[in-house]
C-alpha positions in Angstrom: 120.2 120.9 90.8 119.2 122.0 94.2 116.1 123.3 95.8 116.8 124.8 99.4 113.6 125.0 100.7 113.1 122.5 103.5 109.1 122.2 103.7 107.3 121.0 107.1 106.7 117.5 106.8 104.0 115.2 108.4 105.4 112.9 111.0 105.4 109.2 109.6 103.5 107.1 111.6 106.3 104.4 112.3 103.9 102.5 114.6 101.4 101.7 112.1 104.2 100.2 109.7 102.9 96.5 108.8 106.0 94.0 108.2 105.4 91.3 105.8 107.4 88.1 106.4 107.5 84.5 105.9 109.2 84.0 109.2 110.5 86.6 111.8 114.5 86.3 112.3 113.9 87.1 115.8 111.1 85.7 118.2 109.8 87.9 121.2 108.2 86.7 124.2 104.2 86.0 123.6 102.2 88.1 125.6 100.7 85.7 128.2 97.0 86.1 129.1 95.7 84.1 132.2 95.2 80.3 132.2 91.6 80.5 133.0 90.5 82.9 130.5 90.4 81.7 126.7 92.8 83.6 124.5 90.9 85.1 121.6 92.3 83.5 118.2 94.1 86.2 116.0 92.0 86.7 112.9 93.4 85.3 109.5 93.8 88.4 107.2 95.2 89.6 103.8 97.9 92.0 104.0 95.6 95.2 103.1 93.1 94.2 105.9 96.1 93.6 108.5 97.3 97.2 107.5 94.1 98.6 108.2 93.7 96.8 111.5 97.3 98.1 112.5 96.0 101.7 111.7 93.1 100.9 113.7 94.9 99.8 116.8 97.5 102.9 116.6 94.5 105.2 117.1 93.5 103.3 120.1 97.0 102.5 121.8 99.6 105.1 122.5 103.2 105.2 121.3 104.0 104.3 125.0 102.3 101.1 124.7 103.1 99.8 121.2 106.2 99.4 119.1 105.1 98.8 115.4 103.3 95.8 114.0 104.1 93.2 111.1 102.1 90.9 108.9 103.0 87.1 109.1 102.6 86.0 105.8 103.0 82.4 106.8 99.9 82.5 109.3 98.3 85.2 107.6 97.9 87.3 111.1 99.0 90.8 112.1 101.5 90.7 115.0 101.5 93.8 117.3 104.3 94.7 119.5 103.4 95.8 122.9 105.0 96.6 126.2 102.4 95.2 128.7 99.5 92.9 129.2 96.8 95.6 129.1 97.7 96.6 125.4 98.0 92.9 124.6 94.6 92.5 125.8 93.4 95.5 123.3 95.2 94.0 120.6 94.0 90.3 121.1 90.0 91.5 121.4 90.6 93.4 118.1 91.7 90.3 116.2 95.7 90.7 116.4 98.5 88.7 117.9 100.1 90.6 120.6 104.0 90.2 121.5 105.6 91.6 124.3 109.0 93.6 123.4 111.5 95.6 125.4 111.3 98.9 123.5 108.4 101.0 123.0 107.7 103.3 120.0 108.6 106.2 122.3 111.8 105.0 123.3 112.7 104.1 119.7 111.5 107.3 118.5 114.0 108.9 120.9 116.7 107.1 119.6 115.9 108.3 116.0 116.2 111.8 117.6 119.4 111.2 119.1 120.8 109.6 115.9 119.5 113.2 114.1 120.9 115.4 117.1 124.3 113.7 117.2 124.9 111.4 113.9 123.8 113.5 111.1 126.7 112.2 109.0 126.8 112.3 105.3 126.4 108.6 104.2 124.0 107.4 106.8 120.3 106.3 107.3 118.4 105.1 109.8 114.7 103.6 110.2 112.7 101.5 113.0 112.5 97.9 112.3 109.6 96.5 114.2 110.5 92.9 113.7 114.0 93.1 115.6 112.3 96.1 117.6 115.6 98.4 117.0 116.4 101.4 115.2 118.9 100.0 112.4 121.5 102.4 111.2 123.3 102.1 108.0 126.3 103.4 106.9 127.9 103.5 103.4 131.6 103.0 102.4 132.2 107.0 102.6 131.8 106.8 106.5 135.2 106.0 108.0 137.9 107.4 110.2 136.5 109.8 113.0 132.9 109.9 111.3 132.7 106.3 111.4 134.3 106.4 115.2 131.6 109.0 115.9 128.8 106.9 114.6 129.9 103.8 116.2 130.0 105.4 119.7 126.6 107.0 119.2 124.9 103.6 118.1 126.7 101.8 121.2 125.5 104.7 123.6 121.8 103.7 122.6 122.2 100.5 124.0 119.9 97.7 122.6 117.6 100.3 121.1 120.0 100.4 117.7 122.2 98.4 115.7 124.7 99.3 113.0 125.1 97.9 109.6 127.2 98.6 106.7 126.1 99.3 103.0 128.1 98.5 99.8 128.5 102.1 97.6 127.9 105.5 98.4 124.4 107.1 99.3 123.6 109.7 96.6 120.3 111.0 94.6 120.1 109.4 91.3 119.9 111.9 88.5 117.2 111.0 86.0 114.6 107.8 85.5 110.4 105.4 83.8 110.3 107.4 80.5 113.1 110.0 80.3 112.2 113.7 80.7 114.8 116.3 80.2 115.4 119.9 81.4 118.2 122.0 80.1 121.1 119.6 80.4 119.5 117.2 83.0 117.4 114.1 82.6 115.2 112.3 85.1 112.0 110.0 84.9 108.5 110.6 84.8 106.9 108.8 87.8 103.4 108.9 87.7 100.8 110.7 85.9 98.0 112.5 88.1 95.3 114.9 88.0 95.2 118.2 90.2 92.1 120.4 90.1 91.0 118.4 87.0 94.0 119.1 85.0 96.8 116.9 83.9 100.2 116.6 85.6 103.0 114.2 86.8 105.2 113.6 89.7 108.9 113.1 89.7 111.5 113.6 92.1 112.2 117.1 93.8 115.8 116.7 93.5 115.6 116.8 89.8 115.0 120.4 89.5 113.5 123.7 90.6 110.3 125.3 90.3 109.6 127.0 87.3 112.0 124.8 85.2 110.4 123.4 82.1 110.5 119.9 80.9 110.3 118.0 77.5 109.9 114.1 76.6 113.0 114.3 74.1 116.6 115.6 74.7 116.1 119.2 73.3 112.8 118.9 72.3 109.7 121.4 72.7 108.6 121.6 76.4 105.5 119.7 77.4 105.2 120.9 81.1 106.4 123.3 83.7 107.5 122.2 86.9 104.9 124.0 89.4 106.4 122.9 92.8 109.8 121.2 93.8 110.5 119.8 97.4 114.0 118.6 98.3 115.6 118.2 100.6 113.6 117.4 103.4 111.1 115.8 100.8 112.1 114.3 97.3 109.1 115.0 95.1 107.9 117.4 92.6 104.8 118.3 90.5 104.9 119.1 86.8 101.8 120.6 85.1 101.4 119.4 81.3 101.5 122.7 79.2 100.2 121.1 76.0 98.5 118.2 74.5 100.5 115.0 74.6 99.2 111.4 75.7 99.3 110.9 79.5 98.1 107.5 80.2 98.1 106.4 83.8 100.3 103.2 83.2 104.2 102.5 83.7 106.7 101.7 80.8 108.0 98.2 81.3 110.6 98.6 78.3 109.7 95.9 75.9 107.3 94.2 78.2 104.2 96.6 77.2 103.0 98.6 80.1 101.3 98.3 83.7 98.2 100.3 84.0 98.1 102.0 87.4 95.0 102.6 89.1 95.7 103.6 92.6 98.1 104.5 94.9 99.3 102.5 98.1 101.4 102.8 101.1 104.4 100.7 101.3 104.8 97.8 103.9 108.1 96.0 104.9 107.8 92.6 102.9 106.0 94.1 99.8 107.1 92.8 96.4 107.6 96.0 94.4 108.9 97.0 90.8 110.9 99.8 89.4 110.9 101.4 86.2 113.7 104.0 84.9 114.9 105.1 81.9 118.6 104.2 82.4 118.2 100.4 84.1 114.9 100.0 82.7 112.7 97.6 84.9 114.0 95.6 88.0 112.3 93.9 90.9 112.9 93.8 94.7 111.4 94.4 98.0 110.4 96.8 100.5 112.8 96.4 103.6 112.3 99.4 105.7 110.1 102.3 106.2 110.3 106.0 107.2 113.8 105.9 106.8 116.2 109.0 107.1 118.9 109.6 104.2 122.0 111.6 104.7 123.2 112.2 101.2 125.7 114.8 102.0 125.9 118.6 101.6 123.0 119.1 103.9 120.8 117.3 101.8 118.9 115.3 104.4 115.4 113.4 103.4 113.3 111.9 105.7 110.2 109.5 105.6 111.5 107.5 102.8 110.8 103.7 101.6 114.2 101.7 102.1 114.1 98.6 99.1 116.6 96.2 97.8 115.7 97.3 94.3 118.5 98.3 92.2 119.2 101.9 90.4 121.8 104.0 89.0 122.3 107.7 88.1 119.5 108.3 85.4 116.6 106.4 87.3 115.8 109.4 89.7 112.0 110.0 89.7 111.3 107.0 88.2 108.2 104.6 89.1 108.1 102.2 92.0 105.1 100.1 91.9 103.5 96.8 93.1 100.7 95.5 90.6 98.4 98.5 89.6 99.2 100.4 92.7 102.0 103.6 92.6 104.1 103.2 95.8 107.2 105.7 95.4 109.4 108.0 93.1 113.1 107.0 93.0 115.3 108.9 95.2 119.1 107.7 95.7 120.7 104.9 97.0 124.1 103.1 96.7 125.3 100.3 94.6 124.3 99.6 90.9 122.2 96.7 88.9 125.4 94.9 88.6 126.2 94.1 92.3 123.0 95.3 94.0 122.4 98.0 96.7 120.1 99.7 98.6 117.5 102.4 97.0 115.1 104.7 98.6 112.0 105.9 97.4 109.4 109.0 98.4 106.1 107.4 99.1 103.8 108.6 96.5 100.8 108.8 98.8 102.7 111.7 100.7 103.3 113.4 97.7 99.5 113.1 96.4 98.1 114.5 99.8 100.6 117.7 99.6 99.5 118.5 96.1 95.7 117.4 96.4 96.3 115.3 93.4 94.8 111.7 92.4 96.5 108.9 90.4 95.3 109.2 86.7 
């Protein structure tokens, strides 16, 4: 099932992405203050507080002065990538740790645009990595021959601003998913129950069906809801309005382990530990490895602004819940690999879908 309308989407703020890690694989030069002036010590922060500080600094510093930030979980400080001492001073005074890097966010965004213009090849994805200060480009096993050569040359032309990696399997949207939901001959997963205009609805993946399609909670059963809106490609989320009275708790099915109550929505951060629930492979854990990812599923199906993770998934898990504790984080979109060998899975951020529909978790 395909929905051809490509919506106008908001630009994801990659510079505000907070990366949680226990030890950076790459160490950059620390911005140096004058030996005669005491340097303010970085504040000890929780991951949430670090995210708030990163957003505040984004508003004060331009893309030309910064290149993202990450949360150092060992020292519990926010490390902000900057390109000069003036920006470094602003970061220190706000309570962060400044680190001078080579490429600004403007340069990294320009590299992403080059990839979009010259290398939108089925089976590829890319996302800014503030830890390595590069755009990480990933190709699945279908990218070979002339396509692989073209992609290699484009990445090579970007110099030190990009690097190329391989992923196992094939990038495809996963069809179906948490509690199973059905429409016609298709099956997907209910993501999260939400409230819009005082009425109960639920979120799922946009590639699962078209606006106006009806959904039931059993194969061939009486419909419980109608899809009020579906957005795919471009985005990958949809809103279904309940048409009759059924139980719709704000919780995720843990398949034999009870349920997890969901009380809020949260933005993902790189390094965040997350759990996915889906009707095919049930419950699996992993972590967020990238933000604002662009994925080329093929057949013109390009989705932007996704969360990249190590959580496995398989066909039948689409639309299912990605969560961290009691916080809703994402809706299963697609990826490569399986839950035997592992792979890469992408998720639509829940916060974006909620903002688009004017809905709340509930």
